N, C-alpha and C positions, 0 to 999 in steps of 0.2 A: 504494498500500499503506499501511493505518496507521502509525505509529510506535509501534503501543505492541505488534505482533507481535516489530517487529526487536526492542521494548526487552528485552520475554524472551526473544526470542530468544539474544543477547548473554547476557543473564542465565546463559540455561541455563546455555550455552559455560560463562562465568567459572564457575559453581559447578563443574560436572566438573573443570575445568583444576586448583579447587583442592584437589578432595577428595583425590585423593592426594595432594598433597605435603603437605597435614595427617597424612594417616595417614605416611605417609615420614616427616615432623618428628618423629611420635612414639617413631622406633625398629621391631627388628623384632621378633618373636616370640622370633626365636631370641636376641636381643640381652638384652631384659630376663627372657628365661630363665637365661639367663650371668648378668646381677647379680646374680639374687636368688636362684641358687646361689651365687656369691660370698660375700651375706651372710652365708648360713645358713655356709657355714664361716668367717667371720672372726666371727661372733654367735657361734657357739656353740664357738670354740675359746676364744675372750675370756672366757664362761662360765666352764667349765670353770678353767681360768685363775684367775678372780677366783673360783669359789663354793671349788678347794682351797687359797686361799689363805685365806680368810678361817675356813674352818676348821681351820686349821693356825696362824695367826700372826693374826687378828680385820680390825680394819679398815686396821692399818698395813698388814700385807700388801698386802691387796689395792689398799692408795695403788700401794704399788709394781708390780706390776701393770700396774696403768694407769700410769704416769712409766715404767716400762722395755719392760714385755714385750707390751702393748697395739699401741704402734708398731711393737715386731716382727715381730706376728702382724700387723698389716695389709702392713708392708713384704714377708713370705715369701709372702703371699696376692695378695702386687699383682705379686711377680717371676714365678711360675709361672702366672700366667695371661696375663700382659701389658694389664692394667687397671690403673689407680689407685684404691685400694681404701682407704678412711680413715671415720673420724667427724670432723663438727663439730661447733658449735651458736651459737645469739644469745648464751649465756650460757657461751664457752668458760674453761673451767677452764688448760688452757694453750696459749700466744696461738700458738702454733705450729700447729691445728688450726685457728685463728681464719678463720672462712667470707671465701670471693669473694664477689661482688656476685652474684651467680648464685647461688650456696646461699644467702646472704642473703634473695636475695627469696623464692626455694621458701619457704624458712622463714614468714617473712613472712605469701606469702599463706598456708601452713601451718597458721599459728596463726587467721590470718582463719576458715578451716574452721572449723578446732576451734570458734573462738568461736560456731561455727551450729550445734555439735551433732555434727560427725563424730568419727569416733571414731581417737585417736592413734596406734594402730594400723594405720590403713585408708591413714592417707595414702602416695603415692607419688607422685612424679613423672620422666614415663621423654620424652627428647627429644633429638632431633639437632639442634646449636646452631654457625653456624659463623663462625668467629674464628679469625685471624692467618693468611688461607688453608688453610685447615683444617675437616674435620667434626668433630664429636666428639659421640658419643653420651653424654649426661649420666642416671643414676641417682640416686635421691635417696629413700633411705628414713626414711619419724618412725621415735625410737625412745621408743616410753614408759619414765619412769616408774619403776621397778622395786624392790618392795620392796626388794630389798639392796642397790639403788643411795643409799637413806636416809639410812645413815650419814653417807656424804662428803658428801652431795650437797642433804639436807633441810633445812627450815626450823632445827631447833636441829642445830647441831655440837658432840659434844663438844669444851669449849677444848682442849686436849692434841692432841686429833686434827688439828683448825684449825693449828695453830702447825706442824704437822707440813706440812699442807695446803701453806698459807703456805710455808715452806721451802721447798716443790719448787714450786710456782707463786706467787710473787711480786703476781701481779696476777690472780691467782683469781676469776671472778664465779659460780661454779660453783656458788653455793649456793641456797637458800629455793624448791625444789621441793617440789610434793610430790607424793604416788605417784597417775601417773597420767599429769603433766603429761608434755610433750613435751622429752625433755629435752634432746635433738640430733638428727642423721641421722645417716644411713650416706648416704656421699656414693662413685659410683665414674665414672671416667670415662673413655671407650674413643675414641679418634682412630678413625675408622673411612673417612677417608679425606686423605692429606696432601697432595694434589693438587697447588695452586696455591700453597705453600712452597715 
């Protein structure tokens, strides 16, 4: 028998074995659907709180929402769902929400895709990763910088507001954005198999 058919048969078997694993590594439609639902819940509550604060108290009120209510909303959504739900950025305002290595890699990949013309709002990553003896579903969705964000995150921030930002966040990096830039990401994770822990 010629070595060519054996090679192609082996290649076909290898591709068949790899295909299901690749699909599994992207997570089930149920996990992706739940992650999208949690983002909608979190983003909806946060946007409502920010909008109300901007109307009643201006940018300083919105800053207070980001400082106090945003982490509380994330904690509430996380506790109610059994997922870890939050936000991060390559230019974080709060050092407590700085990205881990996985999040940083995904955001850098998103930046490369944006540079090639992809829309910020379309960027999503969903994957099952293994580490510390567990399988974890990770879901990351890019957040476009909206018009409301520009007051506190734009290229020019009112000097008085900037002082208040620095009083709350001495290591702030989250300015200099243009509308439509990737401000950061929603980042969600759920342990789906604690197996070897």
